[in-house]
DRENDO-1510 file (C-alpha; in Angstrom, 1 decimal, always signed):
<recs>
REC; n; res; u; v; w
REC; 1; MET; -48.2; -13.9; +9.9 .
REC; 2; GLY; -48.1; -14.1; +6.1 .
REC; 3; GLY; -46.6; -16.9; +4.1 .
REC; 4; GLU; -45.8; -17.9; +0.6 .
REC; 5; SER; -48.3; -20.0; -1.2 .
REC; 6; ARG; -47.7; -21.6; -4.6 .
REC; 7; GLY; -50.2; -23.0; -7.1 .
REC; 8; TYR; -49.8; -25.3; -10.0 .
REC; 9; ALA; -51.9; -26.1; -13.0 .
REC; 10; TYR; -51.4; -28.9; -15.4 .
REC; 11; ASP; -52.5; -29.6; -19.0 .
REC; 12; PHE; -54.5; -32.7; -20.1 .
REC; 13; ALA; -51.2; -34.8; -20.4 .
REC; 14; GLN; -50.2; -33.8; -16.8 .
REC; 15; ASN; -47.5; -31.4; -18.0 .
REC; 16; LEU; -46.9; -28.4; -15.8 .
REC; 17; ALA; -48.7; -25.5; -17.6 .
REC; 18; LYS; -48.7; -22.7; -15.0 .
REC; 19; ARG; -47.1; -21.9; -11.6 .
REC; 20; THR; -48.3; -19.0; -9.4 .
REC; 21; ASN; -46.7; -17.5; -6.3 .
REC; 22; SER; -48.9; -15.6; -3.9 .
REC; 23; ALA; -45.9; -13.8; -2.1 .
REC; 24; GLY; -44.7; -12.1; -5.2 .
REC; 25; GLY; -47.9; -12.2; -7.2 .
REC; 26; SER; -46.1; -13.8; -10.1 .
REC; 27; THR; -47.4; -16.3; -12.6 .
REC; 28; VAL; -45.2; -18.2; -15.1 .
REC; 29; THR; -46.4; -20.5; -17.8 .
REC; 30; ALA; -44.9; -23.4; -19.6 .
REC; 31; THR; -45.4; -24.7; -23.2 .
REC; 32; VAL; -44.8; -28.2; -24.5 .
REC; 33; ASN; -44.7; -29.6; -28.0 .
REC; 34; ALA; -46.5; -32.7; -29.4 .
REC; 35; LEU; -43.8; -34.9; -27.8 .
REC; 36; ASN; -44.5; -33.4; -24.3 .
REC; 37; GLN; -41.1; -31.7; -24.3 .
REC; 38; LEU; -40.8; -28.4; -22.6 .
REC; 39; THR; -40.3; -25.7; -25.3 .
REC; 40; SER; -40.7; -22.4; -23.5 .
REC; 41; GLY; -41.6; -20.8; -20.1 .
REC; 42; LEU; -40.8; -21.3; -16.4 .
REC; 43; GLY; -38.3; -18.4; -16.6 .
REC; 44; HIS; -36.2; -20.1; -19.2 .
REC; 45; SER; -36.0; -19.9; -23.0 .
REC; 46; GLY; -34.4; -21.8; -25.8 .
REC; 47; TYR; -35.0; -25.3; -24.7 .
REC; 48; SER; -33.6; -28.0; -26.9 .
REC; 49; HIS; -33.8; -31.8; -26.8 .
REC; 50; ASP; -32.0; -34.7; -28.4 .
REC; 51; ARG; -33.7; -37.4; -30.5 .
REC; 52; ARG; -34.3; -39.5; -27.4 .
REC; 53; GLY; -36.2; -36.6; -25.8 .
REC; 54; ASN; -33.6; -35.7; -23.2 .
REC; 55; LEU; -33.2; -32.0; -22.3 .
REC; 56; LEU; -29.9; -30.7; -23.8 .
REC; 57; THR; -30.1; -26.9; -23.2 .
REC; 58; ALA; -32.2; -24.3; -21.4 .
REC; 59; GLY; -31.3; -20.6; -21.8 .
REC; 60; VAL; -31.8; -18.0; -19.1 .
REC; 61; ALA; -31.3; -14.3; -20.1 .
REC; 62; GLY; -28.0; -14.8; -21.8 .
REC; 63; ASN; -26.9; -17.6; -19.5 .
REC; 64; GLY; -27.7; -21.2; -20.1 .
REC; 65; TYR; -27.7; -24.7; -18.7 .
REC; 66; ALA; -26.4; -27.7; -20.6 .
REC; 67; PHE; -26.9; -31.4; -20.1 .
REC; 68; ALA; -25.2; -34.5; -21.4 .
REC; 69; TYR; -26.2; -38.1; -21.2 .
REC; 70; ASP; -24.4; -41.4; -21.1 .
REC; 71; HIS; -24.9; -44.6; -23.2 .
REC; 72; GLU; -27.6; -45.7; -20.7 .
REC; 73; ASN; -29.5; -42.4; -21.3 .
REC; 74; GLN; -28.8; -41.1; -17.8 .
REC; 75; CYS; -27.8; -37.5; -17.2 .
REC; 76; ALA; -24.1; -37.6; -16.8 .
REC; 77; ILE; -23.2; -33.9; -16.9 .
REC; 78; ALA; -25.2; -30.8; -15.9 .
REC; 79; GLY; -23.7; -27.4; -16.1 .
REC; 80; GLY; -24.8; -23.8; -15.8 .
REC; 81; PRO; -24.3; -20.5; -14.0 .
</recs>
């Protein structure tokens, strides 16, 4: 009986760098900037962050996800497809 197996690889700062899936044979990578903010990969594109480092948007093939934060820097709104 076969199963799915996922593998993960991390960079020197412990950011996710690569994810593999044995069932589909797929590999996705991630890229971060000097502030350790995700900038591309993991099936999304167009990541943007605010000046506090919070993720604001992540695009997915024409659709996107958006996030808003309250005065305590906590995610208050998350929206997407």
